[in-house]
VOBA-1610 file (N, C-alpha, C; in pm, whole numbers, padded with zeros to 5 digits, always signed):
BEGIN
Unk-03580-00218-05904Unk-03478-00138-05973Unk-03501-00146-06123Unk-03523-00034-06187Unk-03542-00029-06332Unk-03414+00021-06396Unk-03366-00050-06498Unk-03237-00019-06557Unk-03244+00081-06673Unk-03364+00125-06712Unk-03376+00201-06835Unk-03427+00344-06818Unk-03451+00385-06694Unk-03515+00515-06673Unk-03420+00627-06632Unk-03291+00609-06653Unk-03197+00714-06617Unk-03076+00705-06710Unk-02997+00812-06712Unk-02875+00814-06790Unk-02775+00713-06733Unk-02730+00621-06814Unk-02639+00518-06768Unk-02495+00567-06775Unk-02430+00570-06661Unk-02297+00629-06650Unk-02185+00529-06679Unk-02217+00400-06684Unk-02113+00299-06704Unk-02135+00220-06834Unk-02200+00283-06929Unk-02223+00219-07058Unk-02090+00178-07120Unk-02086+00056-07175Unk-01968+00001-07242Unk-01853-00034-07148Unk-01878-00030-07018Unk-01776-00070-06921Unk-01791-00218-06888Unk-01678-00283-06862Unk-01676-00423-06822Unk-01639-00428-06674Unk-01726-00487-06594Unk-01704-00495-06450Unk-01700-00641-06407Unk-01594-00679-06337Unk-01578-00815-06285Unk-01601-00812-06134Unk-01694-00895-06088Unk-01728-00901-05946Unk-01711-01044-05898Unk-01625-01067-05801Unk-01612-01200-05742Unk-01707-01213-05624Unk-01742-01336-05594Unk-01841-01358-05488Unk-01973-01293-05522Unk-02009-01300-05650Unk-02125-01224-05700Unk-02259-01291-05672Unk-02258-01415-05627Unk-02382-01490-05621Unk-02483-01445-05519Unk-02437-01377-05414Unk-02530-01338-05308Unk-02473-01222-05229Unk-02554-01171-05138Unk-02507-01069-05044Unk-02454-00944-05112Unk-02340-00898-05064Unk-02279-00774-05115Unk-02248-00786-05264Unk-02192-00898-05305Unk-02155-00915-05446Unk-02273-00906-05540Unk-02385-00965-05501Unk-02505-00961-05585Unk-02558-00819-05597Unk-02560-00745-05487Unk-02611-00607-05492Unk-02519-00518-05573Unk-02388-00536-05560Unk-02294-00459-05643Unk-02318-00489-05790Unk-02335-00616-05822Unk-02357-00655-05962Unk-02482-00591-06019Unk-02591-00594-05943Unk-02716-00535-05991Unk-02702-00384-06011Unk-02636-00318-05918Unk-02619-00173-05929Unk-02534-00134-06049Unk-02424-00205-06069Unk-02337-00172-06182Unk-02407-00200-06315Unk-02485-00309-06319Unk-02563-00338-06440Unk-02666-00229-06465Unk-02724-00177-06358Unk-02824-00071-06373Unk-02763+00055-06430Unk-02633+00073-06408Unk-02564+00189-06464Unk-02509+00163-06604Unk-02539+00046-06660Unk-02503+00017-06799Unk-02382-00071-06817Unk-02313-00107-06709Unk-02195-00192-06722Unk-02235-00334-06760Unk-02152-00399-06838Unk-02162-00543-06857Unk-02093-00608-06740Unk-02168-00685-06661Unk-02112-00740-06538Unk-02073-00886-06557Unk-01951-00916-06518Unk-01901-01053-06519Unk-01920-01109-06380Unk-02013-01201-06366Unk-02049-01258-06237Unk-01962-01380-06212Unk-01877-01372-06109Unk-01783-01480-06082Unk-01804-01535-05942Unk-01810-01668-05934Unk-01831-01735-05806Unk-01814-01885-05826Unk-01800-01958-05716Unk-01801-02104-05726Unk-01942-02157-05742Unk-02041-02083-05690Unk-02180-02129-05689Unk-02252-02083-05816Unk-02243-02162-05921Unk-02299-02123-06050Unk-02450-02111-06043Unk-02517-02194-05964Unk-02663-02187-05958Unk-02709-02054-05900Unk-02633-01997-05807Unk-02667-01865-05755Unk-02645-01758-05862Unk-02540-01774-05940Unk-02514-01678-06047Unk-02624-01683-06152Unk-02676-01800-06181Unk-02781-01814-06281Unk-02906-01738-06239Unk-02941-01748-06112Unk-03059-01675-06063Unk-03036-01525-06071Unk-02917-01481-06035Unk-02885-01338-06041Unk-02885-01288-06185Unk-02826-01367-06275Unk-02822-01327-06416Unk-02962-01311-06474Unk-03053-01398-06435Unk-03191-01387-06482Unk-03256-01259-06429Unk-03230-01226-06304Unk-03285-01103-06247Unk-03232-00980-06320Unk-03101-00979-06346Unk-03041-00867-06417Unk-03098-00856-06558Unk-03114-00968-06624Unk-03168-00969-06761Unk-03311-00917-06764Unk-03392-00957-06666Unk-03531-00910-06660Unk-03538-00759-06649Unk-03438-00699-06588Unk-03436-00553-06571Unk-03363-00482-06684Unk-03322-00558-06786Unk-03259-00496-06904Unk-03109-00486-06897Unk-03048-00548-06797Unk-02903-00544-06783Unk-02835-00658-06856Unk-02702-00649-06864Unk-02622-00750-06933Unk-02525-00812-06835Unk-02525-00945-06828Unk-02433-01014-06739Unk-02382-01142-06804Unk-02268-01188-06755Unk-02209-01313-06802Unk-02164-01392-06681Unk-02190-01521-06681Unk-02158-01608-06568Unk-02023-01675-06591Unk-01939-01673-06487Unk-01811-01741-06492Unk-01784-01809-06359Unk-01754-01936-06364Unk-01717-02008-06243Unk-01570-01981-06210Unk-01542-01955-06084Unk-01403-01935-06041Unk-01387-01983-05898Unk-01274-02043-05870Unk-01237-02083-05735Unk-01121-01994-05693Unk-01146-01901-05603Unk-01044-01804-05566Unk-00929-01865-05485Unk-00940-01991-05451Unk-00829-02057-05383Unk-00734-02125-05481Unk-00770-02125-05610Unk-00691-02194-05710Unk-00635-02095-05813Unk-00505-02084-05821Unk-00442-01987-05911Unk-00484-02009-06056Unk-00485-02134-06100Unk-00517-02159-06240Unk-00661-02121-06271Unk-00752-02141-06176Unk-00891-02102-06197Unk-00902-01951-06216Unk-00826-01876-06140Unk-00827-01730-06153Unk-00768-01689-06287Unk-00658-01750-06325Unk-00596-01719-06454Unk-00690-01752-06569Unk-00758-01864-06559Unk-00853-01904-06665Unk-00966-01802-06676Unk-01014-01752-06563Unk-01120-01651-06564Unk-01075-01527-06640Unk-00957-01477-06607Unk-00907-01356-06673Unk-00882-01381-06821Unk-00834-01500-06853Unk-00811-01535-06994Unk-00941-01534-07073Unk-01048-01586-07014Unk-01178-01584-07083Unk-01226-01441-07105Unk-01209-01356-07004Unk-01251-01216-07019Unk-01167-01147-07125Unk-01038-01175-07126Unk-00950-01115-07227Unk-00993-01154-07368Unk-01026-01282-07387Unk-01065-01330-07519Unk-01198-01271-07565Unk-01292-01257-07470Unk-01427-01213-07508Unk-01442-01062-07510Unk-01375-00992-07418Unk-01399-00849-07403Unk-01272-00764-07424Unk-01157-00820-07398Unk-01031-00749-07422Unk-00995-00644-07317Unk-01076-00631-07212Unk-01047-00530-07111Unk-01126-00558-06985Unk-01084-00494-06877Unk-01161-00487-06753Unk-01155-00343-06707Unk-01270-00280-06692Unk-01274-00141-06645Unk-01287-00132-06493Unk-01360-00227-06435Unk-01387-00226-06292Unk-01365-00366-06237Unk-01283-00376-06133Unk-01257-00504-06067Unk-01299-00494-05921Unk-01391-00580-05881Unk-01439-00582-05743Unk-01397-00714-05678Unk-01302-00706-05587Unk-01261-00824-05509Unk-01351-00835-05387Unk-01455-00915-05400Unk-01554-00926-05293Unk-01558-01066-05230Unk-01519-01169-05304Unk-01527-01306-05252Unk-01445-01320-05125Unk-01499-01394-05029Unk-01426-01413-04905Unk-01483-01525-04822Unk-01400-01575-04730Unk-01443-01676-04634Unk-01405-01627-04496Unk-01461-01688-04395Unk-01431-01649-04259Unk-01409-01772-04173Unk-01362-01748-04052Unk-01343-01856-03955Unk-01354-01797-03816Unk-01422-01866-03729Unk-01442-01815-03593Unk-01392-01918-03492Unk-01284-01883-03423Unk-01229-01968-03319Unk-01118-01891-03247Unk-01096-01924-03122Unk-00981-01868-03052Unk-00853-01907-03126Unk-00753-01821-03120Unk-00629-01850-03192Unk-00571-01983-03149Unk-00576-02015-03020Unk-00517-02139-02971Unk-00591-02262-03023Unk-00712-02242-03072Unk-00791-02353-03125Unk-00803-02349-03277Unk-00737-02253-03341Unk-00746-02237-03486Unk-00647-02331-03554Unk-00696-02411-03645Unk-00609-02503-03718Unk-00531-02429-03826Unk-00419-02486-03862Unk-00340-02430-03972Unk-00421-02431-04101Unk-00502-02533-04120Unk-00586-02542-04240Unk-00684-02426-04247Unk-00748-02394-04133Unk-00843-02283-04132Unk-00772-02150-04157Unk-00656-02133-04097Unk-00576-02011-04119Unk-00541-01998-04267Unk-00489-02106-04324Unk-00447-02102-04464Unk-00564-02075-04557Unk-00681-02129-04526Unk-00798-02107-04612Unk-00835-01959-04615Unk-00838-01894-04500Unk-00869-01751-04496Unk-00765-01670-04574Unk-00638-01700-04552Unk-00532-01625-04620Unk-00535-01650-04771Unk-00566-01773-04810Unk-00566-01809-04952Unk-00679-01739-05027Unk-00799-01745-04974Unk-00915-01688-05045Unk-00920-01536-05029Unk-00894-01486-04911Unk-00916-01343-04881Unk-00800-01254-04921Unk-00679-01308-04928Unk-00562-01225-04958Unk-00489-01273-05084Unk-00455-01401-05088Unk-00380-01453-05203Unk-00464-01446-05330Unk-00592-01482-05322Unk-00679-01478-05440Unk-00689-01340-05501Unk-00722-01237-05422Unk-00725-01101-05477Unk-00591-01055-05533Unk-00481-01096-05469Unk-00349-01063-05523Unk-00332-01118-05664Unk-00364-01247-05680Unk-00350-01308-05813Unk-00443-01243-05913Unk-00567-01218-05873Unk-00664-01159-05965Unk-00622-01018-06006Unk-00574-00939-05913Unk-00523-00805-05948Unk-00406-00816-06044Unk-00311-00901-06012Unk-00192-00917-06097Unk-00229-00956-06239Unk-00322-01052-06252Unk-00360-01100-06385Unk-00449-01001-06459Unk-00526-00920-06385Unk-00621-00827-06448Unk-00557-00696-06490Unk-00452-00655-06422Unk-00395-00522-06448Unk-00356-00500-06595Unk-00298-00598-06665Unk-00270-00574-06807Unk-00396-00541-06888Unk-00512-00596-06849Unk-00637-00566-06919Unk-00693-00430-06876Unk-00647-00377-06765Unk-00697-00249-06716Unk-00611-00133-06763Unk-00489-00162-06800Unk-00397-00054-06835Unk-00433+00014-06967Unk-00518-00052-07047Unk-00556+00006-07176Unk-00687+00085-07170Unk-00758+00081-07056Unk-00888+00148-07049Unk-00869+00295-07014Unk-00974+00375-07042Unk-00966+00519-07015Unk-00963+00548-06866Unk-01039+00470-06789Unk-01046+00491-06644Unk-01074+00358-06579Unk-00987+00316-06488Unk-01003+00187-06424Unk-01018+00198-06273Unk-01092+00103-06217Unk-01115+00102-06073Unk-01092-00039-06019Unk-01014-00048-05914Unk-01002-00171-05836Unk-01060-00140-05698Unk-01160-00215-05658Unk-01225-00193-05529Unk-01221-00324-05451Unk-01149-00322-05340Unk-01137-00440-05255Unk-01231-00427-05136Unk-01310-00528-05115Unk-01406-00527-05004Unk-01340-00588-04881Unk-01311-00503-04785Unk-01248-00547-04661Unk-01351-00564-04552Unk-01319-00516-04435Unk-01404-00536-04318Unk-01356-00443-04208Unk-01439-00429-04106Unk-01393-00359-03986Unk-01267-00426-03932Unk-01253-00558-03952Unk-01135-00627-03902Unk-01013-00604-03991Unk-01028-00529-04100Unk-00911-00481-04173Unk-00837-00374-04093Unk-00909-00313-03999Unk-00856-00200-03922Unk-00829-00239-03777Unk-00914-00325-03721Unk-00901-00362-03580Unk-00918-00513-03566Unk-00908-00562-03445Unk-00920-00704-03423Unk-01036-00738-03332Unk-01088-00859-03349Unk-01192-00912-03262Unk-01147-01048-03210Unk-01186-01082-03088Unk-01153-01215-03039Unk-01219-01323-03123Unk-01153-01435-03134Unk-01202-01552-03208Unk-01208-01529-03359Unk-01140-01426-03408Unk-01139-01401-03553Unk-00996-01375-03602Unk-00899-01439-03542Unk-00759-01409-03578Unk-00727-01441-03723Unk-00773-01554-03773Unk-00743-01592-03911Unk-00808-01496-04010Unk-00935-01468-03988Unk-01008-01375-04075Unk-00947-01235-04068Unk-00916-01191-03946Unk-00859-01058-03927Unk-00723-01045-03997Unk-00639-01146-03983Unk-00508-01143-04048Unk-00522-01134-04199Unk-00617-01207-04255Unk-00634-01206-04401Unk-00685-01071-04450Unk-00774-01008-04373Unk-00827-00879-04416Unk-00725-00767-04393Unk-00640-00779-04291Unk-00528-00686-04278Unk-00434-00699-04398Unk-00409-00823-04440Unk-00323-00846-04556Unk-00382-00785-04682Unk-00512-00801-04700Unk-00578-00742-04817Unk-00565-00590-04815Unk-00582-00530-04699Unk-00569-00384-04690Unk-00426-00340-04718Unk-00328-00414-04666Unk-00189-00381-04692Unk-00156-00385-04840Unk-00204-00489-04908Unk-00184-00497-05052Unk-00249-00380-05124Unk-00368-00344-05080Unk-00442-00233-05142Unk-00364-00103-05130Unk-00307-00077-05013Unk-00229+00045-04992Unk-00109+00050-05086Unk-00039-00061-05098Unk+00079-00063-05185Unk+00042-00050-05332Unk-00066-00120-05372Unk-00109-00113-05512Unk-00155+00027-05548Unk-00222+00094-05456Unk-00265+00232-05480Unk-00144+00323-05503Unk-00038+00300-05429Unk+00085+00379-05447Unk+00147+00351-05584Unk+00146+00225-05624Unk+00207+00188-05752Unk+00135+00253-05870Unk+00004+00275-05856Unk-00075+00329-05968Unk-00126+00471-05942Unk-00067+00541-05845Unk-00120+00672-05808Unk-00107+00777-05918Unk-00015+00759-06008Unk+00002+00855-06118Unk-00057+00804-06249Unk-00148+00709-06237Unk-00208+00650-06356Unk-00358+00676-06357Unk-00425+00618-06456Unk-00570+00630-06469Unk-00644+00520-06392Unk-00569+00435-06321Unk-00630+00330-06240Unk-00626+00371-06093Unk-00741+00375-06030Unk-00745+00407-05887Unk-00782+00282-05808Unk-00726+00272-05688Unk-00741+00153-05606Unk-00806+00194-05474Unk-00913+00125-05438Unk-00995+00166-05323Unk-01020+00048-05230Unk-01060+00080-05108Unk-01093-00021-05008Unk-01221+00022-04939Unk-01313-00071-04924Unk-01435-00047-04845Unk-01429-00139-04724Unk-01439-00081-04606Unk-01427-00157-04481Unk-01557-00144-04401Unk-01652-00233-04422Unk-01778-00224-04348Unk-01773-00302-04217Unk-01857-00258-04123Unk-01884-00338-04005Unk-01981-00448-04042Unk-02063-00490-03949Unk-02153-00602-03974Unk-02255-00574-04082Unk-02254-00656-04187Unk-02348-00645-04298Unk-02444-00763-04294Unk-02565-00741-04335Unk-02669-00845-04330Unk-02645-00948-04440Unk-02548-01037-04415Unk-02518-01147-04506Unk-02515-01276-04426Unk-02519-01388-04497Unk-02517-01517-04429Unk-02386-01538-04356Unk-02274-01486-04410Unk-02145-01504-04345Unk-02141-01434-04210Unk-02188-01310-04206Unk-02190-01236-04080Unk-02286-01303-03982Unk-02397-01351-04033Unk-02492-01419-03946Unk-02433-01543-03879Unk-02346-01614-03954Unk-02282-01733-03898Unk-02179-01698-03791Unk-02103-01590-03816Unk-01993-01554-03726Unk-02041-01476-03605Unk-02140-01388-03627Unk-02186-01301-03518Unk-02337-01315-03499Unk-02383-01431-03454Unk-02528-01450-03433Unk-02580-01364-03319Unk-02488-01304-03241Unk-02529-01220-03129Unk-02579-01083-03173Unk-02544-01042-03295Unk-02584-00910-03343Unk-02730-00911-03385Unk-02804-00810-03342Unk-02942-00793-03384Unk-02946-00770-03535Unk-03016-00856-03606Unk-03022-00847-03752Unk-03074-00711-03798Unk-03162-00650-03721Unk-03218-00520-03758Unk-03115-00408-03750Unk-03001-00434-03686Unk-02896-00332-03674Unk-02789-00345-03782Unk-02793-00452-03859Unk-02688-00477-03957Unk-02700-00384-04078Unk-02586-00350-04134Unk-02580-00271-04257Unk-02639-00354-04371Unk-02711-00290-04460Unk-02768-00360-04575Unk-02664-00375-04686Unk-02661-00488-04756Unk-02568-00502-04868Unk-02584-00392-04972Unk-02706-00341-04988Unk-02729-00232-05084Unk-02649-00108-05050Unk-02622-00088-04923Unk-02544+00030-04882Unk-02399+00021-04930Unk-02344-00099-04930Unk-02209-00118-04983Unk-02209-00100-05134Unk-02312-00152-05199Unk-02324-00135-05344Unk-02334+00012-05382Unk-02403+00092-05300Unk-02414+00235-05327Unk-02278+00303-05324Unk-02191+00259-05232Unk-02056+00317-05225Unk-01977+00282-05351Unk-01991+00158-05398Unk-01923+00118-05522Unk-01970+00206-05639Unk-02101+00228-05647Unk-02152+00316-05752Unk-02097+00457-05740Unk-02089+00505-05617Unk-02035+00639-05593Unk-01891+00649-05645Unk-01809+00550-05613Unk-01670+00551-05656Unk-01659+00551-05808Unk-01737+00467-05873Unk-01719+00443-06016Unk-01792+00542-06106Unk-01881+00622-06051Unk-01959+00714-06135Unk-01938+00861-06102Unk-01873+00893-05992Unk-01860+01032-05952Unk-01762+01106-06043Unk-01781+01236-06051Unk-01690+01324-06123Unk-01615+01411-06022Unk-01498+01455-06059Unk-01425+01543-05970Unk-01276+01517-05972Unk-01203+01603-05905Unk-01058+01592-05901Unk-01009+01511-05781Unk-01091+01501-05680Unk-01051+01432-05558Unk-01067+01281-05570Unk-00984+01211-05494Unk-00991+01065-05486Unk-01023+01026-05343Unk-01123+00942-05325Unk-01156+00889-05193Unk-01101+00747-05187Unk-00996+00728-05109Unk-00923+00602-05111Unk-00995+00491-05036Unk-01043+00522-04916Unk-01094+00418-04828Unk-01223+00463-04760Unk-01315+00370-04750Unk-01445+00399-04689Unk-01466+00308-04568Unk-01496+00369-04454Unk-01535+00293-04335Unk-01684+00316-04314Unk-01758+00209-04302Unk-01901+00221-04277Unk-01936+00126-04162Unk-01998+00180-04059Unk-02025+00101-03939Unk-02175+00093-03915Unk-02213-00003-03831Unk-02351-00009-03785Unk-02380+00114-03700Unk-02499+00168-03711Unk-02533+00292-03640Unk-02527+00274-03489Unk-02534+00149-03441Unk-02531+00124-03298Unk-02391+00092-03246Unk-02293+00085-03334Unk-02157+00055-03291Unk-02080+00181-03262Unk-01962+00168-03200Unk-01882+00284-03164Unk-01826+00353-03288Unk-01826+00485-03291Unk-01773+00557-03408Unk-01622+00549-03420Unk-01575+00580-03538Unk-01431+00594-03566Unk-01355+00465-03539Unk-01408+00355-03595Unk-01332+00231-03578Unk-01207+00237-03665
//
């Protein structure tokens, strides 16, 4: 990916991506940087962010590393405070960080349930709440929450994960209504199985060659943030080509 051979559509934009160190988050970060955005790479795994930042820099992009623990409210607040002090705004917010758990409901511990709800739903809620004041001053703002096929339906042995992603989608729907008459649009991407380490751990039965590529999710983010037009596309469902349609 070369960052300098095309017109950059996101020049001077500040984009915050959680869970940026690998998988979907890393591909989103690279794509947004390629379009000229300054990307704020946020994750608990700083060493992964360092490798990604070097890759972005080699291609002429601009990135900044920030450690954040999405299970800790103060960590999220500190992240937004640092962005406010350094940049004064957020144009694009990508809630991508997430955890999963695989077990029958009768065998799921309260701790595992709470962890999924805390990171996948409570964390994005706090980050949206704290970021919105920085987004209200920008010309055009985007909040994009990365959900899952389980935001729409359920799978056995994924009750905790499914509940958290349903909660994230519910919050997204309400937030979109709250800002529907503003310059901030709120979106949800709900992919089926994506070729990431998390999906590999939960669904080892899926043929890896059938999984959606993280780059495909990143392409949708670019589409949302760079397209022109009067229409708004609220939610995107993307499934594996071998799975049943219209999930």
